[in-house]
N, C-alpha and C positions, 0 to 999 in steps of 0.2 A: 597491728602490723604497720611498718613504716610505709608512708605514701610517697610516691614520686611525682613531682610536678612535671608537666610536659616541657620538653626543652623548647626554648625560644630560639629560632634560627632566623637568619637574615632572609628577607623575601627575595625572590628572583630579581624584582625591579631594583631593590637596594644593592644587590650584588653587582648587577649590570651597571648601575650608576657609579658605584665604587670603582669598578674596572675601567670605565671611561675616564673618570677623573684621574686615576693613576696613570693612564696613557698620556695625560697632558704633562706629566712631570718633566719629561725630557725637553719637549719644545718650550715649556714655560721657563725652565732653567736656562736653556740656550739663549732665549730671547733676552731675558733680564741680565744675564752675565755679559752677553755681547753688547747690550746697550750701555751698561755701566762701564765696561771696559772702554768703549768708544768715547764716552763722555770724559772719563778719567784721562785718557791719553791725549785727548784734544786740549786739555788744560795746558799742556806743555808746548802747544803749537805757538810759533812766533806770532806775536800780537801786532797791531797797528792798523791803520786805514788801508784795507786791502785794495781800494781803488785808487789810492795815491801811489802810483807805480814807482816813481823815483825813490820815495822814502821807504816803501815796504820792500822793494827789491834789495835795498841796502841792508835791511834787517834780515832778510832771507839769506843773503850771502854770508852774513856773519853767524848764522845759526850752525851750531855744531852738532845738534841732535835732529836735524831735519829728516834725515832718512829713517831714523829709528822711530820717530813720531808717526810718520806716514805708514810705516810698516805696521805699527801698533794699531793705527786707525783701520787699516785693511783687515787685520786680524779680528778686531772687534766687529766690523761690519760682516765679515765671513761667518762668524759665530751667530750673529743676530739673524742673518738670512738662512742659515742652516736651521735655526729655530722655526722660521716661517715654513720652510719645506716640511720639517717634522710635524708642525702643526696640522698641515694638510692631511697627513696620514692619521694623526691622532683624532682629528674630528670625524673621519670616516663617514661623512655625510652620504646619504643614499638618495635624497630628494634631487631631482634633476637640476633645478636651477642652482641650488647650493653646491652640488657636486661639480658642476661646470665652473662655478665661481671659484671654488677651491683649486681646481686644476689650473685655470688661467692665472690665479694668484700665485701658485707655486712656480709656474712658468715665468711669470713676471719677476719673481724673486731671484730666479736663476739669471735672468737677463740683467737684473740690477747688480748682481755680483760681477758679472762680466764687465759691465760698464764701470763699475767702481774699480776694478783692476786696471782698466784703461786710464781712468781718472788719476789713480795713484802713480801710474807710470809717467803720465804727463806732468803732474804736480810734484810728486815725491822724487822724480829722477830728472826728467828733461828740464823743468823750470829751474831746479836748483843748479844744474850745470850751466844753464844760460845766464843766470844772475851772477854766478861765480865768474864766468867769462867776462861779463860786462864790468863787474866790480874791479877786476884785475887788468882790464885792457888798457892799452895806451890811450891818451886823451883823444887822439884822432880817430880811434876805432870805436870809441864809446857810443856814438849815435847809432851805428849799425848794430852793435851788440845789444843795445837797448831795444831797438826795433825788433830784433830777433826774440828777445825775452818777452816782449809784449805780445807777439804773435803766439807764442806758446801759452801765455796767460789767457788769451782769447780762446784758444783751443780748449783750455781747461774750463772756461765758462761754458762752452758748448757741451763738453762731455758731462760736466756737473749738472747742467740743465736737464739733459735726457736721463741721467741717472736718478735725479730727483723725481722726474715724471714716472719712471719705471717703478720706483719704490712706492710712490704715492698710489699708483694704480694697483700694486700688489696689496697694499693695506686696505684699499677700498674693496677689492674683491674678497679678501679674507674677512673683512667686516661683514659683508653680505652673507658669507657662508656661516659665520659665527651666529648672526642674528636669526638664521634658519635652523640653528642647532638648539634644541629645547633644553639640554642639560648644561649649557654654558650661559651664564647670566647675560641678558641682552645688552645691558649698559657697556659691557666690555667691547662689544661690536660697535656701539656708538662712539666710544672713545677711539677705537681703531680707525673708524671712518673719518673723525675729525683730524686725527694725526695724518691720515692719508691726504686730506685736503691741504694741510700745511705744507706737505712735500710738494704738492702740485703748485702751490703758490711760490715756493722756493725755486722750483724749476722755471717758472715764468720770469721771476725777478732776476735770477742769475743770467738767464738767456738774454734779457733786455737791458739790464743795468749793472750786471756784474755783482760783486760782493758788497752790496750796499747795506745801509743800516736796516732797511726794510727786511732784507734777507737774514740779517742777524736776529731780528725779532722773531721771524718765522722759525728759525733754527731752535731758538730757546723755547718757543711754544711747543714745537714738535718734541723736544726732549722731555718737557713736562708731561705731555700727553702720553708719550711712549712709556715713560717710567710708571705712570698711573695705571694704565691698562695691563702692563706686563706684571706689576706687583699683584694686581687683582687676579690675573690669570694664575700666577704662582700660588696664591692663597687657595684658590679653587682646586688646583691640582694637588696640593699637599695637605689639604684639610680632609683627612681620611676619618671615617667613622667605622670602626670595626664592628662586625656583627656581634650581637649580644651573645655571650656564652651562657649555657644553661645553668641555672642555680644548683647548688649541691642538693643531693637527695636527702630527704628527711626520714 
């Protein structure tokens, strides 16, 4: 008589792990897409020594894609931060410390988006109008127009500084939550934490020295760290292992 081998089914632990990793797909995708979109759009931003105001304001006034670039940056940041909020729900941490870290991290992400909206209103709209007015003003009015544009620039420094602080805090809090989540590789949390520190550095540098070379280095380092942990998280989320199907009866 033919014998039938017992079916091999996935263990409850395997099924639970698969479900958890699947829940990471939305936040991992949003995070990576948002970051890559932000980096791509930023390549079209008008270049130059941002702390040399007479020279850079002239370049800003001549930019025909200024508003589109800043709107694209806002869209990329919004998608990225939506990914952070979605990550809070995907982690579904139950431990007290990790749960509160995730909650405050999500709140900080929402605050970051609000600050970034203000930043792009100041930079993408108000500063552009101010430099346009300065560039087209009669010679006698140029000093006053330039002073007005600089005041808006300094306001931009302040908003960017606190936006960076909020984003850095959000990443540090999420890093703490991830490192307390057993089914997510701990090195992802380490990279998130390092990325958060680079944003804190950016916040301090912008608030004290403006858009200096040091701040540029910190931005590039943050991009590298962000892309690294986001790709890793996406690999974890999309690397599914289907339960073994039972072999055919003999």
